[in-house]
C-alpha positions as CSV (number, residue, x, y, z in Angstrom):
1,M,0.0,0.0,0.0
2,S,1.5,3.4,-1.0
3,T,1.9,6.0,1.6
4,P,-0.1,9.2,0.8
5,W,2.8,11.6,1.5
6,F,5.2,9.8,-0.8
7,N,4.0,11.2,-4.1
8,G,6.7,13.8,-4.9
9,L,7.0,17.5,-4.9
10,G,4.1,19.6,-6.1
11,T,1.3,17.2,-4.8
12,H,1.3,17.8,-1.1
13,L,-1.7,20.0,-1.0
14,G,-3.6,17.6,-3.2
15,N,-3.2,14.7,-0.7
16,L,-2.9,16.6,2.5
17,S,-6.3,15.4,3.9
18,R,-5.4,11.7,3.5
19,L,-4.5,9.7,6.6
20,S,-1.3,7.8,6.8
21,G,0.4,5.3,9.0
22,A,3.7,7.2,8.7
23,R,5.2,8.4,12.0
24,T,6.8,11.9,12.1
25,R,10.1,12.4,13.9
26,S,12.4,15.4,14.1
27,I,16.1,15.6,15.0
28,S,17.7,18.8,16.4
29,A,20.3,19.7,19.1
30,E,17.3,19.6,21.5
31,N,16.4,16.0,20.5
32,P,19.6,14.6,18.8
33,S,18.1,11.1,18.4
34,G,14.7,12.0,17.3
35,A,13.2,9.6,19.8
36,P,9.5,10.0,20.8
37,G,9.4,12.3,23.8
38,G,13.2,12.8,23.5
39,G,13.1,16.6,23.1
40,G,13.9,19.3,25.7
41,R,15.7,16.9,28.1
42,A,19.0,18.6,28.3
43,E,20.2,19.9,31.7
44,R,22.8,22.1,30.0
45,G,23.7,22.6,26.3
46,T,27.1,21.8,24.9
47,H,27.4,25.0,22.9
48,S,29.3,28.1,23.6
49,T,26.3,30.1,24.7
50,A,24.8,27.5,27.0
51,Y,25.2,30.0,29.9
52,A,22.3,32.0,28.7
53,S,19.8,29.4,29.9
54,R,21.5,28.8,33.3
55,E,18.5,30.3,35.2
56,L,15.9,28.3,33.2
57,P,14.6,24.9,34.4
58,R,14.9,21.7,32.4
59,G,12.5,21.6,29.5
60,W,13.2,25.1,28.4
61,K,15.7,26.3,25.7
62,K,18.8,24.6,26.9
63,A,20.5,23.1,23.8
64,P,19.3,24.8,20.6
65,C,22.6,24.4,18.7
66,I,26.0,22.8,18.7
67,D,29.6,24.1,18.1
68,L,31.6,22.5,15.3
69,R,35.3,22.1,16.3
70,G,37.8,22.6,13.6
71,K,38.7,19.6,11.4
72,E,36.0,17.4,12.9
73,T,33.0,15.6,11.5
74,Y,29.7,15.5,13.3
75,T,26.8,13.1,12.8
76,I,23.6,15.2,13.0
77,A,21.2,12.4,12.0
78,D,21.4,8.7,12.5
79,I,18.1,7.1,11.6
80,D,16.9,3.5,11.2
81,G,14.5,3.1,8.4
82,P,12.5,2.6,6.4
83,G,11.5,6.2,5.9
84,A,12.4,9.5,4.2
85,V,13.8,12.9,5.2
86,Q,11.3,15.5,4.3
87,H,12.7,18.8,5.5
88,I,16.1,20.1,6.6
89,W,16.6,23.5,8.2
90,I,20.0,24.8,9.1
91,T,21.5,28.1,10.0
92,T,24.9,29.4,10.9
93,L,26.8,32.5,9.9
94,P,27.2,32.9,6.1
95,K,31.0,33.2,6.4
96,H,31.0,29.5,7.4
97,W,29.0,28.2,4.5
98,R,32.0,27.0,2.4
99,R,33.8,25.7,5.5
100,I,31.1,23.1,6.2
101,V,30.6,20.0,4.0
102,L,27.2,18.3,4.1
103,R,27.2,14.5,3.5
104,C,24.4,12.0,3.4
105,H,24.8,8.2,3.4
106,W,21.9,5.9,2.6
107,D,21.5,2.3,3.8
108,G,25.0,1.9,5.2
109,E,26.9,2.8,2.1
110,E,30.6,3.6,2.4
111,N,30.6,6.4,-0.1
112,P,28.2,9.4,0.4
113,S,25.4,10.0,-2.0
114,I,25.4,13.7,-1.1
115,E,28.6,15.6,-0.7
116,V,28.3,19.3,-1.1
117,P,29.5,22.5,0.7
118,L,26.7,23.6,3.0
119,G,26.1,26.9,1.2
120,D,26.0,25.5,-2.3
121,F,23.5,22.8,-1.3
122,F,21.1,25.7,-0.4
123,C,22.0,27.9,-3.4
124,Q,24.4,30.1,-1.4
125,G,27.8,29.5,-3.0
126,W,29.4,32.9,-2.3
127,T,29.1,33.0,1.6
128,V,26.8,36.0,1.1
129,Y,23.1,35.6,2.0
130,A,20.6,35.8,-0.9
131,P,16.9,35.0,-0.4
132,V,15.6,32.1,-2.5
133,S,11.9,31.3,-3.0
134,S,11.7,27.9,-4.8
135,L,10.0,24.6,-4.2
136,P,12.8,22.3,-3.1
137,V,15.1,25.0,-1.6
138,T,14.0,28.1,0.3
139,V,16.4,30.5,2.0
140,A,14.6,32.9,4.3
141,P,15.8,36.1,6.1
142,A,18.5,36.3,7.2
143,G,20.1,33.0,6.3
144,G,17.6,30.3,7.2
145,L,18.5,27.3,4.9
146,N,15.6,25.1,4.0
147,C,15.6,21.9,1.9
148,Y,12.4,20.0,0.9
149,W,14.0,17.4,-1.4
150,E,12.5,14.0,-0.6
151,M,15.3,11.7,0.6
152,P,14.0,8.1,1.0
153,F,16.0,5.3,2.6
154,R,15.2,1.7,3.3
155,Q,17.5,0.6,6.1
156,H,19.4,3.6,7.4
157,A,20.2,7.3,6.9
158,R,23.2,9.1,8.2
159,I,23.8,12.8,7.8
160,T,27.0,14.5,8.7
161,V,28.6,17.9,8.6
162,E,32.4,18.4,8.5
163,N,34.1,21.6,9.6
164,V,37.0,21.6,7.1
165,G,38.6,24.7,8.7
166,P,40.9,24.8,11.8
167,D,38.7,27.2,13.8
168,T,35.6,26.3,15.9
169,I,32.3,27.3,14.4
170,E,30.1,28.5,17.2
171,G,26.3,28.3,16.8
172,F,25.4,25.6,14.3
173,F,21.6,25.2,14.4
174,Y,19.7,22.4,12.6
175,Q,16.4,20.5,12.5
176,I,15.8,17.4,10.3
177,T,12.2,16.2,10.0
178,Y,11.5,12.8,8.6
179,A,8.8,10.1,8.3
180,L,9.2,6.5,9.3
181,T,7.1,4.6,6.8
182,D,7.4,2.0,4.0
183,V,9.2,3.1,0.9
184,P,7.8,2.1,-2.5
185,D,9.9,-0.3,-4.6
186,D,10.4,2.3,-7.3
187,A,11.6,5.1,-5.1
188,A,15.2,6.1,-5.9
189,Y,17.8,7.7,-3.7
190,L,18.7,11.4,-3.8
191,H,22.3,12.2,-4.8
192,A,24.1,15.6,-5.0
193,Q,27.6,16.3,-6.1
194,W,29.8,19.5,-6.1
195,R,32.5,20.3,-8.6
196,R,34.5,23.5,-9.3
197,S,36.6,24.8,-12.2
198,D,38.8,27.7,-11.0
199,P,39.6,28.8,-13.5
200,L,38.0,26.9,-16.3
201,E,40.6,25.5,-18.9
202,Y,40.6,27.3,-22.2
203,Q,38.1,25.8,-24.7
204,Q,37.1,23.2,-22.2
205,P,33.5,22.8,-20.7
206,H,32.9,22.8,-17.0
207,V,31.9,19.2,-16.1
208,L,28.9,19.0,-13.7
209,L,28.7,15.2,-13.7
210,D,30.5,12.4,-15.3
211,G,30.6,8.7,-14.6
212,V,27.1,8.4,-13.2
213,R,25.9,4.8,-13.7
214,G,22.5,3.3,-13.1
215,Q,18.9,4.3,-13.7
216,G,17.6,7.6,-12.5
217,H,16.6,11.1,-13.3
218,Y,18.4,14.5,-13.0
219,V,16.4,17.0,-11.0
220,G,18.5,20.1,-10.3
221,T,21.4,22.5,-11.0
222,Y,23.0,25.3,-9.0
223,L,25.9,27.3,-10.3
224,A,28.1,29.8,-8.4
225,W,29.7,31.7,-11.3
226,E,32.4,34.3,-11.2
227,A,33.2,36.2,-14.4
228,H,36.9,36.6,-15.2
229,H,36.5,38.7,-18.4
230,T,34.6,41.9,-19.2
231,G,31.4,41.7,-21.2
232,W,28.7,39.0,-21.3
233,W,29.6,35.6,-19.9
234,G,26.6,33.4,-20.6
235,E,26.6,32.3,-24.3
236,G,27.6,28.8,-23.4
237,E,25.3,25.8,-23.8
238,I,24.5,23.1,-21.2
239,K,24.5,19.6,-22.5
240,F,23.1,16.3,-21.2
241,F,24.6,13.1,-22.5
242,L,22.2,10.3,-21.7
243,D,23.1,6.6,-21.6
244,D,25.3,5.8,-24.7
245,D,25.4,9.4,-26.2
246,E,28.4,10.5,-28.1
247,F,26.7,13.9,-28.7
248,P,24.1,15.2,-26.3
249,T,20.5,14.3,-26.5
250,I,19.6,17.5,-24.6
251,C,21.5,20.6,-25.8
252,G,20.6,24.1,-24.5
253,T,20.9,27.4,-26.4
254,G,22.7,29.5,-23.8
255,T,23.3,29.8,-20.1
256,E,20.6,32.4,-19.4
257,D,18.2,30.4,-21.5
258,Y,18.7,27.2,-19.4
259,F,17.9,29.2,-16.2
260,G,14.7,30.5,-17.9
261,G,15.9,34.0,-18.7
262,A,16.8,35.8,-21.9
263,W,19.0,38.4,-23.4
264,A,21.7,38.5,-20.6
265,F,19.1,38.9,-17.8
266,E,19.2,42.6,-18.7
267,D,16.3,44.5,-17.0
268,P,16.4,47.6,-16.9
269,P,19.0,48.2,-19.7
270,G,22.5,48.0,-18.4
271,Q,21.6,46.0,-15.2
272,Y,21.2,42.4,-14.3
273,A,17.8,41.5,-12.9
274,A,17.9,39.1,-9.9
275,Y,14.9,36.8,-9.7
276,S,13.6,33.7,-7.8
277,T,10.7,31.5,-8.8
278,P,9.5,28.0,-7.9
279,Y,11.6,26.2,-10.5
280,L,14.4,28.5,-11.6
281,G,16.2,31.8,-10.8
282,M,19.2,34.0,-10.5
283,P,18.7,35.1,-6.9
284,Q,22.2,36.5,-6.4
285,V,24.1,39.2,-8.3
286,I,27.2,40.4,-6.6
287,R,28.4,43.6,-8.3
288,P,32.1,44.5,-7.9
289,D,33.0,47.7,-6.1
290,G,36.3,48.2,-7.9
291,F,38.3,47.7,-4.7
292,Y,38.3,44.3,-3.0
293,D,35.3,43.0,-4.9
294,N,36.7,43.2,-8.4
295,Q,34.7,40.4,-10.2
296,P,31.0,40.1,-10.8
297,R,29.5,36.9,-9.2
298,F,26.2,35.2,-9.8
299,G,24.2,32.4,-8.2
300,L,21.7,30.5,-10.5
301,Y,19.4,27.5,-10.0
302,R,17.2,25.3,-12.2
303,W,15.0,22.6,-10.8
304,H,13.8,19.8,-13.1
305,V,10.9,19.0,-10.8
306,A,8.2,19.3,-13.5
307,D,10.6,18.1,-16.2
308,P,13.0,15.5,-14.8
309,I,15.7,14.3,-17.2
310,R,15.5,10.5,-17.2
311,F,18.4,8.2,-18.0
312,T,18.5,4.4,-18.1
313,S,22.2,3.5,-17.6
314,A,24.5,6.6,-17.6
315,L,24.5,10.4,-17.3
316,R,27.1,13.1,-18.2
317,V,26.4,16.8,-17.8
318,Q,28.6,19.8,-18.9
319,I,28.3,23.5,-19.6
320,Q,30.3,25.8,-21.7
321,A,31.6,29.3,-20.8
322,L,31.4,31.7,-23.8
323,G,31.5,35.4,-24.2
324,F,32.4,37.6,-27.2
325,R,35.8,38.8,-28.5
326,T,36.3,42.3,-29.9
327,P,34.5,42.3,-33.3
328,T,36.7,41.9,-36.4
329,Q,35.5,43.6,-39.6
330,G,32.2,44.1,-38.0
331,Q,31.7,40.4,-37.3
332,E,31.2,39.0,-33.8
333,R,33.3,36.1,-32.5
334,Y,32.8,33.9,-29.5
335,L,35.4,34.0,-26.7
336,P,35.9,30.7,-24.7
337,R,36.1,32.1,-21.2
338,R,38.2,31.0,-18.2
339,D,35.7,31.8,-15.4
340,D,35.4,30.3,-11.9
341,I,32.4,27.9,-12.0
342,A,31.2,25.8,-9.0
343,S,28.3,23.5,-9.7
344,T,26.0,21.4,-7.6
345,S,23.9,18.7,-9.3
346,W,21.0,16.8,-7.8
347,W,19.7,13.5,-9.2
348,Y,17.8,10.4,-8.1
349,Q,19.2,7.0,-9.0
350,T,19.4,3.4,-8.0
351,E,22.1,2.2,-5.7
352,P,25.0,1.4,-5.7
353,H,26.3,4.6,-7.2
354,T,29.8,5.3,-8.6
355,P,32.0,6.9,-6.0
356,F,32.4,10.6,-6.4
357,P,35.8,12.3,-7.2
358,A,38.0,13.0,-4.2
359,F,36.5,16.0,-2.4
360,P,38.9,19.1,-2.4
361,G,40.4,20.6,0.7
362,M,39.6,23.9,2.4
363,D,41.6,26.1,0.1
364,A,39.9,24.8,-3.0
365,L,36.5,25.7,-1.4
366,D,37.6,29.3,-0.6
367,T,35.6,32.1,-2.2
368,V,38.4,34.8,-2.3
């Protein structure tokens, strides 16, 4: 018997009145195991500001967050299934968003299915807060990171955060809400992978994904893009190579086109227009001030929720970086650019998955 809640994004209001045997649980620093009746039991928190609650009795706000010591990994969710994670909320100061790596392991696997810097997973790749109003990811004032991707698991789920820097991060707040329930046989596992080209090699595409094996569907892209040349940066095409493709089955017409925009996102003339919608957007435009901030930076997302890209056995995804050279004899010429592009890709697939490339160290994550 199918569980009413387990029907995918975009259908929750339609089945909200149906009863279900699913049991709701939630993990936070106040209830680290998610056990029934396990919340609000701390005598004193383990975080740096625990002294603030010293006059309050047990059952009040004692342990709302944790501190992440440098170079350490913390398990923030350890759940026996079957079930599915339904909502993740996290907040910490934006300056830490590229110093924390989020990982998710499903059903006891050795290699993570999700391995992404915290900020990029929530469309915040530049450690500068930008509001996002979309279906699977919402970022609320002033840095509340929310994820609604369905994350089913059959035996076990483990979610960790690693502080890759040497300094303690004080005040890491989190809440993970999940349902314990049967998982349909055809439910796949969520995967997310981060890659960066800094700078992109000349006349080479930025590779978002390569080596994906199994059956599944691609559901989302986020790009943190820094322009390293003057002029327009988004003429490049995104390409999806499905299964045995030598040339792509899905080939876009331009970067801004893929993210739902047109004509260099220019509105009004001479200015980029930031926007955020349920399925796509460019919520972040960081304009250089000519001093320390000397390169324009952009954050863009595209969710394939209504139009998932399905593959049977393999998937490869890449995007070009193209601008324009100085015209010659009145003729325009494309310029292969060498920009800084960091990508996060989301997809569902069967397990086991191909191990991801080795994750880079702290310096390769830096946004300076």
